[in-house]
C-alpha positions, 0 to 999 in steps of 0.5 A: 480458499487458500491464501498465499505469501504475497509480501517478503522481507529479510532483516538480517537472519529473519525473514518476515513473510505477510499472508492474508492479515497475518505476518510470520517470521522465519529464521534463516532456515525457514523454521516458523518462529512467531506469527502477528495476527490481525486484532479482530473485534469481539463481536461488532458494536451497533452503530445504528441510531436510536430511532432505527433501534426502536419498533414502529407502533402496532397498527390499530388494523388486524393484521393482514391474513397470509397464505402459504405459496411455494419458495418457502415465501408467505405474501400478504393478502395485499401482495407485500412480501412478508419475512423470509420464514426459516431456511430460506435461502436469503438475497445476494445483498443482504448475504453480503452485508451478513459475511463481509468479504474484508472482515480482516484487512489484508497486509498491503505493505511491508517494510523495515528500518535499515538497522532491522530493529523496527518493522511497519506494515500497512493495512488496506481497507481499514487504511492503518500504519502498524509499526512494531519493535523487532527483538532480532530473534523474530519476535514482533512487538507491537508499538502503534496503529494509526489509521491515516486519512486516506488509504496509503499506497506505499511509504518510505523512510528518511536517512535517519530512519526516525520518520515515515513517509506515507503516499496515498492513492489521492496524491498526498505525501504525509510525514509521521514520526516512526514512534509517536511522542508519549506526550501527544493526546488525543485533545492536543492532536485535534486543537493544535497544529502547532509543532511538537518539540521532539519529532518536529512535525505538527501535531495535525493539519488538514490535507482538504477543506469540509465540505457543507453539508446538504440540507437534509429531505423532509417527506411532506406526508406525515400521519395525519395525510396519509390513512392505508395501512400501505401508504402509513408503512411506506412512510414508516419505511422512509423515515426509517431511512431518512434516519439511517442516512441522517445518521451515517451523514453525521458520522461521515462529517465528523470523521472529516472534520476530526484530523487523525489524534496523532503528529503528521504532516502533510508534505506535497501532493500530486494531481494524480494517484501516488503509486510509489516513493523512495528516498534518495540523497545526492551531494549538490553544489549550493552557495554558501550562504544557503549552505551555511544557514542549513547546516552551520557546520559546512565549509565554505570554499571555491577552489579558487584561490586568492585574488579578484577572480576569487573575490568575484566569484561566488562562494559554493560549497557542497552538502549532502542532500535529501529527496523524496522521489514520487511517482503516479498513474500519469506517467510521472516521477518527480524529485522534491527536496527533503524535509523541511523543504518537500514544497520545492520541486527540483524536477522531473523525470519523464519518458514513461507512456504508461502508469510507473509502478515501481521505483528502485534506488540502485543498490551498492552505493550507486544512488545517483541511478534511478530504475523505474518500471510500471505499463511500459514495455521496458525499464527505465534507468536514470540519473534522477538528480539531474532528471536525464534518462540514462536507458531503457531495458526491455522487459516485454520482449523477454515475456512473450517468451514465457507467455507467449508471443500474443502478449503485447503489454507487461505490469511490472509489479516489483523491481527489486535490486541487490548485491547478488555474486559479486554483481549487482542485480536487479530483479523483476516480477511482471503481473500474472507472468510465471517467472522471475527476470535476472537483470545486472546493472554494469559499470556504464550505468546499462541494464542488460538482461541475464536470463529468465527464471521459470517458476511454477506459479506466478511470482508475488515478491521476491527477496535474498537470503543467506543459505546454511553454507553462507550463499546466496538464495532467493526466496520467492513468494508464489501464488498457489492457485496459479501453478503450473507444476501441479505434481510437484506440489504447491507452495506459497513460498519458494527457495531458488538456489543458483546450480550448475545446471539451472536453478533448483527450486525447493518449496517451503513445507508446513506453513503456518494456517491462514485465517482468511481462508474463507475469501471466495477466488475472485476477491483474492484475485482483485487484491493479488494483481491490481497492478494492470488495473493502473492503466488508462483504457483507450478507444481500442480496449 
């Protein structure tokens, strides 16, 4: 099964595209530069306990007679099935363990710092955050790989681009330095929780207390009370199974008790599954005493002049403050203070009736506006500082014109804001809809639909690049298996150029081959289209 490019990130004149477990880099002319491939271990290490590897002692009785039967199976004389012969097709369960479906974890997130010097990726099943150094010419150098306690679902950077904020599906947000301190060692990380003097983050902090382990089950029977061959074999298999389970429980307990051996801190938590995170900054008025405590260099002034009125009025000043904005499956958007006061909740943006899957800070210097989308029929525009809903813009009504009138719900998978041809544009991707929806953010904070761009397949991600002539172009990652125009060819990367007669779509040819081509179509669909699964079932579903 062909794996498409499903994530895009543009850093200056370099385009990064995630394809399965690989990250490709392209020039602005979309010529391939290099590829980072997920490192696969050469040979799996056995985790089977010694008790399980040892063969059981041979029975004193002579082996049971075997007789040949149809289907390539030789049952013993007592009716038990023997081991499969050569050429026999293995069972579905055995084949599943012999050839794991997701041996190479897919890249689930692709991010870059504001200066483009570092690229950060998330891989799914191994719960790892990868940090790369970008040389500016498309070459990536791996700096670190850190396996988180829970699987990350979204990342954001602080304003200084020195700290990564990782949101996971268990509702927690962790902070970890972009570049780990070289003085951090595994021993100190597992035995100390004091803050690191370089980054200010504690070396480790357990998010959940360890649960007591249950008493291991011991069979009542033994070799002295069991006499028949069949029961002896069953007792032997039971002991082997218990030994395997005890070994797995011991490994799991060790993983839960041992914190990750790197600097990290638990900042905040939701009681629901987190789906998106972003960072915003705003100028707020605070008491002068608090401003001096946080920023000693801030000037104080209340604008009331001298006299009794000025003496009685509390002195206030304005400061630039950072906030962490998180969204969850339970229709909530929370605004919390930035580090180190992330535990302080400033407010909520309430109004969604379905899950929230995307958060986008308005571009063009309008950071006081937030655009959100998810399972609702509309996009929401917020004054997030005050928790006020400014307006809504329909999505379902435009989806029906593409997918048909029988569509009754949407799942927004991407909200991308950018400056586009002198306007503030917002491009929206809806799951399993072969179109890109173009909105414009007006001066009065309204979001107005401009056009619907039909595509040859289902879009997965979108970004903008510069054309050789200096103009702007749209780069779209698509699913070739959902192509509706087979005769025009299929490519997972498509360039869109705005012309007077419409949009010209050009396939990016000669894409590098992906090593995850052995994945089945059903498994690939579950990975690429997972947003709709966030919707809660009702009595009518």
